[in-house]
C-alpha positions in Angstrom: 16.7 -27.9 21.3 13.6 -29.0 19.5 12.2 -26.2 21.4 14.6 -23.7 19.9 14.3 -24.9 16.8 10.0 -24.6 16.6 10.8 -20.8 17.9 12.8 -20.1 15.0 10.7 -21.7 12.1 7.5 -19.5 13.7 8.7 -16.0 12.8 9.8 -17.2 9.3 5.8 -18.9 8.4 4.4 -15.6 10.4 5.1 -13.3 7.1 4.4 -16.2 4.9 1.2 -16.7 5.8 0.0 -12.9 5.7 1.6 -13.0 2.4 -0.5 -15.6 1.4 -3.7 -14.0 3.1 -2.6 -10.3 1.3 -1.6 -11.9 -2.0 -4.9 -13.5 -2.7 -7.2 -11.6 -5.2 -10.4 -12.1 -3.5 -8.9 -10.4 0.0 -7.1 -7.6 -1.6 -10.4 -6.5 -3.9 -12.1 -7.1 -0.5 -9.7 -4.6 1.2 -10.3 -1.9 -2.1 -14.3 -2.5 -1.7 -14.2 -1.2 2.4 -11.5 1.5 1.4 -13.8 3.0 -1.3 -16.7 2.3 0.7 -15.5 4.3 3.3 -14.1 7.2 1.2 -17.9 7.6 -0.5 -19.6 7.3 2.9 -16.7 10.0 4.7 -17.8 12.5 1.3 -21.3 12.0 1.1 -23.1 11.9 3.9 -21.7 15.5 4.9 -22.8 16.2 1.7 -26.2 15.1 2.3 -26.4 16.4 5.5 -25.2 19.9 4.4 -27.9 19.6 1.5 -30.6 18.6 3.9 -30.2 21.2 6.1 -30.3 24.0 3.2 -33.8 22.7 2.2 -35.3 22.7 6.1 -33.9 26.0 6.7 -35.2 27.8 3.2 -38.5 26.2 4.0 -38.1 27.6 7.5 -37.4 31.1 6.3 -40.2 30.7 3.5 -42.7 29.9 6.7 -41.5 33.0 8.8 -41.5 35.5 5.7 -45.1 34.4 5.0 -46.6 35.0 8.5 
């Protein structure tokens, strides 16, 4: 009987712990930080890569035309 009572309390406590965890300001700020950093990195890395390839390609064409 006591075991059955403990099993019933575990599911109730589990969401409350997660709610407390995600309810704290530090956690929400950290999650937003991670999301924004992921977004900006996923946008900036391809843009920088494209820019560098264009610069290198321009230099190669310029050197090729000089010869």
